[in-house]
C-alpha positions as CSV (number, residue, x, y, z in Angstrom):
1,X,2.9,30.6,-10.0
2,X,6.3,30.8,-8.3
3,X,4.9,32.6,-5.3
4,X,2.0,30.1,-5.0
5,X,4.3,27.1,-5.3
6,X,6.7,28.4,-2.6
7,X,3.7,29.2,-0.3
8,X,2.3,25.7,-0.6
9,X,5.8,24.2,0.1
10,X,6.2,26.4,3.2
11,X,2.7,25.3,4.5
12,X,3.6,21.7,3.9
13,X,6.7,22.1,6.1
14,X,4.9,23.8,8.9
15,X,4.1,27.3,10.3
16,X,6.5,30.3,10.5
17,X,8.7,29.1,7.6
18,X,9.6,30.5,4.3
19,X,10.7,28.7,1.1
20,X,13.0,29.9,-1.7
21,X,11.3,29.1,-5.0
22,X,12.8,26.1,-6.8
23,X,11.8,25.1,-10.4
24,X,10.7,21.7,-9.2
25,X,8.0,23.5,-7.2
26,X,6.5,24.8,-10.4
27,X,6.4,21.3,-11.9
28,X,4.7,19.9,-8.8
29,X,2.2,22.8,-8.8
30,X,1.4,22.4,-12.5
31,X,1.0,18.7,-12.1
32,X,-1.5,19.1,-9.2
33,X,-3.4,21.7,-11.2
34,X,-3.6,19.3,-14.2
35,X,-4.7,16.4,-12.1
36,X,-7.3,18.4,-10.3
37,X,-8.8,19.4,-13.6
38,X,-8.8,15.8,-15.0
39,X,-9.7,13.8,-11.9
40,X,-13.5,13.9,-12.2
41,X,-13.5,12.8,-15.9
42,X,-11.0,10.1,-15.1
43,X,-13.2,8.6,-12.5
44,X,-16.3,8.8,-14.7
45,X,-14.4,7.1,-17.6
46,X,-13.2,4.3,-15.4
47,X,-9.5,5.1,-15.9
48,X,-8.5,3.9,-12.4
49,X,-7.2,0.4,-11.7
50,X,-6.7,-1.7,-8.6
51,X,-3.4,-3.3,-7.7
52,X,-3.2,-5.9,-4.9
53,X,-0.6,-6.7,-2.2
54,X,-0.8,-10.0,-0.2
55,X,-1.4,-10.0,3.5
56,X,0.6,-12.9,5.0
57,X,-0.2,-15.0,8.1
58,X,3.1,-14.9,9.9
59,X,2.5,-18.2,11.7
60,X,1.9,-20.3,8.6
61,X,3.4,-18.2,5.8
62,X,0.2,-18.5,3.8
63,X,-1.8,-15.7,2.2
64,X,-4.6,-14.5,4.5
65,X,-5.9,-12.0,2.0
66,X,-5.0,-9.0,-0.2
67,X,-5.2,-5.3,0.1
68,X,-6.6,-3.4,-2.8
69,X,-4.6,-0.2,-3.7
70,X,-5.9,2.3,-6.3
71,X,-3.7,3.4,-9.2
72,X,-4.2,5.9,-11.9
73,X,-2.5,5.0,-15.2
74,X,-2.1,8.5,-16.5
75,X,-1.5,8.9,-20.2
76,X,1.2,11.6,-19.6
77,X,2.6,10.9,-16.1
78,X,2.6,7.2,-15.9
79,X,1.2,5.1,-13.0
80,X,0.1,7.5,-10.2
81,X,-0.3,6.3,-6.6
82,X,-2.9,7.4,-4.0
83,X,-0.5,10.1,-2.6
84,X,-0.8,11.8,-6.0
85,X,-4.6,12.0,-6.1
86,X,-6.5,11.1,-2.9
87,X,-6.2,14.5,-1.3
88,X,-7.3,16.1,-4.6
89,X,-10.4,13.8,-4.6
90,X,-11.1,14.9,-1.0
91,X,-10.9,18.6,-1.8
92,X,-13.0,18.3,-5.0
93,X,-15.7,16.2,-3.3
94,X,-15.0,13.2,-5.4
95,X,-13.6,10.8,-2.7
96,X,-17.0,9.1,-2.2
97,X,-17.2,8.2,-5.9
98,X,-13.6,6.9,-5.8
99,X,-14.5,4.8,-2.7
100,X,-17.6,3.5,-4.3
101,X,-15.7,2.4,-7.4
102,X,-12.9,0.8,-5.3
103,X,-15.3,-1.2,-3.1
104,X,-17.1,-2.6,-6.2
105,X,-13.9,-3.3,-8.2
106,X,-12.2,-5.0,-5.2
107,X,-15.1,-7.3,-4.4
108,X,-15.5,-8.3,-8.1
109,X,-11.7,-9.0,-8.4
110,X,-11.7,-11.6,-5.7
111,X,-15.1,-13.2,-6.5
112,X,-13.4,-16.1,-8.3
113,X,-10.5,-16.5,-5.9
114,X,-11.5,-18.7,-3.0
115,X,-10.5,-18.4,0.6
116,X,-9.0,-14.9,0.7
117,X,-10.3,-11.6,2.0
118,X,-9.8,-8.2,0.3
119,X,-9.1,-5.0,2.3
120,X,-10.3,-1.7,0.9
121,X,-9.4,1.7,2.1
122,X,-12.4,3.9,2.7
123,X,-12.4,7.6,3.6
124,X,-13.9,9.2,6.7
125,X,-16.2,11.1,4.4
126,X,-17.7,7.9,3.0
127,X,-18.0,6.3,6.4
128,X,-19.9,9.3,7.8
129,X,-22.5,9.1,5.0
130,X,-25.9,7.7,5.9
131,X,-25.9,5.5,2.8
132,X,-22.5,4.0,3.5
133,X,-24.0,0.6,4.5
134,X,-25.9,0.5,1.2
135,X,-22.6,1.3,-0.6
136,X,-21.0,-1.7,1.0
137,X,-23.9,-4.1,0.6
138,X,-24.3,-3.2,-3.1
139,X,-20.6,-4.0,-3.8
140,X,-21.0,-7.4,-2.1
141,X,-24.2,-8.2,-3.8
142,X,-23.0,-7.2,-7.3
143,X,-19.9,-9.3,-6.8
144,X,-21.8,-12.2,-5.3
145,X,-19.5,-12.6,-2.3
146,X,-20.1,-12.9,1.4
147,X,-19.5,-10.0,3.8
148,X,-16.8,-12.0,5.7
149,X,-14.5,-11.7,2.7
150,X,-14.4,-7.8,2.9
151,X,-12.2,-5.8,5.3
152,X,-12.8,-2.0,5.6
153,X,-9.5,-0.1,6.1
154,X,-10.4,3.0,8.2
155,X,-7.9,5.8,8.8
156,X,-9.9,9.0,9.4
157,X,-11.7,8.8,12.7
158,X,-11.1,12.3,13.9
159,X,-14.4,13.7,12.8
160,X,-17.6,12.3,14.2
161,X,-16.2,9.2,15.8
162,X,-19.6,8.1,17.1
163,X,-21.0,7.9,13.6
164,X,-17.9,5.9,12.5
165,X,-18.5,3.6,15.4
166,X,-22.1,3.1,14.4
167,X,-21.1,2.3,10.8
168,X,-18.5,-0.2,11.9
169,X,-21.0,-2.0,14.0
170,X,-23.5,-2.0,11.2
171,X,-20.9,-3.5,8.9
172,X,-20.2,-6.2,11.4
173,X,-23.8,-7.3,11.4
174,X,-23.4,-8.3,7.7
175,X,-20.1,-10.1,8.4
176,X,-17.8,-7.3,7.1
177,X,-14.7,-6.8,9.2
178,X,-12.7,-3.6,9.8
179,X,-9.1,-2.5,10.4
180,X,-7.6,0.7,11.9
181,X,-5.1,1.8,9.3
182,X,-1.4,2.8,10.0
183,X,-1.7,2.9,13.8
184,X,1.3,4.6,15.5
185,X,0.2,4.6,19.1
186,X,-0.8,8.3,19.7
187,X,-2.9,9.0,22.7
188,X,-6.0,10.1,20.7
189,X,-6.1,6.9,18.7
190,X,-5.5,4.8,21.8
191,X,-8.6,6.4,23.4
192,X,-10.7,5.7,20.4
193,X,-9.6,2.0,20.3
194,X,-11.6,1.4,23.5
195,X,-14.9,2.4,21.9
196,X,-14.5,1.0,18.4
197,X,-15.2,-2.7,17.7
198,X,-12.4,-3.3,15.2
199,X,-11.0,-6.6,14.0
200,X,-7.5,-5.6,13.0
201,X,-4.9,-3.1,14.1
202,X,-2.4,-2.1,11.4
203,X,1.0,-1.1,12.8
204,X,2.5,1.9,11.1
205,X,5.2,1.2,8.6
206,X,7.6,3.7,10.3
207,X,7.5,1.6,13.4
208,X,8.3,-1.5,11.4
209,X,11.2,0.2,9.7
210,X,12.6,1.2,13.1
211,X,12.8,-2.4,14.4
212,X,16.5,-2.7,13.4
213,X,17.3,0.5,15.4
214,X,17.3,-1.2,18.9
215,X,15.2,-2.5,21.8
216,X,13.2,0.7,22.1
217,X,11.5,0.2,18.8
218,X,10.9,-3.5,19.5
219,X,9.3,-2.6,22.9
220,X,6.9,-0.1,21.3
221,X,5.9,-2.5,18.5
222,X,5.5,-5.3,21.0
223,X,3.3,-3.1,23.2
224,X,1.0,-2.2,20.3
225,X,0.7,-5.9,19.4
226,X,-0.2,-6.7,23.0
227,X,-2.8,-3.9,23.0
228,X,-4.4,-5.3,19.8
229,X,-4.6,-8.7,21.4
230,X,-6.0,-7.4,24.7
231,X,-8.8,-5.7,22.7
232,X,-9.6,-8.8,20.7
233,X,-7.9,-7.7,17.5
234,X,-5.2,-9.2,15.2
235,X,-2.1,-7.1,14.6
236,X,-1.0,-6.4,11.0
237,X,2.5,-5.1,10.4
238,X,2.8,-2.9,7.3
239,X,5.8,-2.0,5.2
240,X,7.7,-5.2,6.0
241,X,10.8,-5.2,3.8
242,X,13.6,-7.4,5.4
243,X,14.1,-10.8,6.9
244,X,15.1,-9.3,10.2
245,X,11.9,-7.3,10.4
246,X,10.0,-10.5,9.6
247,X,11.8,-12.5,12.2
248,X,11.4,-9.9,14.9
249,X,7.6,-9.5,14.2
250,X,7.2,-13.3,14.6
251,X,9.1,-13.1,17.9
252,X,6.8,-10.3,19.1
253,X,3.7,-12.3,18.3
254,X,2.4,-10.2,15.4
255,X,-0.3,-12.0,13.5
256,X,-0.1,-10.7,9.9
257,X,2.2,-8.8,7.7
258,X,2.4,-7.1,4.3
259,X,5.1,-5.4,2.4
260,X,7.8,-5.7,-0.3
261,X,9.4,-8.5,1.6
262,X,6.7,-10.7,0.1
263,X,5.5,-8.8,-2.9
264,X,4.9,-5.4,-4.4
265,X,1.3,-4.4,-5.4
266,X,0.4,-6.2,-8.6
267,X,-2.4,-6.5,-11.1
268,X,-5.1,-9.1,-10.5
269,X,-3.8,-11.6,-13.1
270,X,-0.3,-11.5,-11.6
271,X,-1.9,-11.9,-8.2
272,X,-3.7,-15.0,-9.2
273,X,-0.5,-16.6,-10.6
274,X,1.5,-15.7,-7.5
275,X,-1.2,-17.1,-5.2
276,X,-1.4,-20.3,-7.2
277,X,2.4,-20.7,-6.9
278,X,2.3,-19.9,-3.1
279,X,-0.4,-22.5,-2.5
280,X,1.4,-25.1,-4.6
281,X,4.6,-24.5,-2.5
282,X,2.7,-24.9,0.8
283,X,0.8,-28.0,-0.2
284,X,3.8,-29.5,-2.0
């Protein structure tokens, strides 16, 4: 176990490295092994929950929508986040079932909350499936909501970008919108932006956190916002945490933002209470 844990740690840090075994590696390895064993049954039993984080219109301060974020309330390890289980779902071939559940649960959650959209993260594996369109339409139909209230958050475009493009276009035909997740401006992603008909460009949280470091970070973020606008998209800044970041993003012309500056991810009941309070403050 010690050798395996050290090997995985070395791989995670890059090639041509070695790692001295640390007891914490054993704990992490044992946790992953346990979660890998339990994941399929947890999905089948409906143990996962969605938490929601508001997406804010920076021009008005009003809620534009919410993003649905999966959580696993584990009986032994507490509330687990996607970083704890999404890659395991990928390797075990369970990610499509997790996506299917998230789409249905997210659409159902906002069905009785008027005038907001819900953003749902979907894996590249789901998008490449021939029945992805049916997966989306089923979620909308079962919840009784219009396609314009759903935003697909897409991150993995590296494999089969043409199929991804076709699926995005098909979704658009039913009113569903799409966002490129956590964009950091690398050349490969910039090239793909020219061929994909996307509605939103989500600026990577690390770029947002660097805004206080000087003009260079502001220049990069501003350039990405300009690129989004030139391509007919709205820019969403993720991971906004401070008043200074908020102010700078407004000055740079960013359209939307989300992050702890406004709210942490929360359960649907708390979300409804917070939204009611926000709307009362705006109208009052």
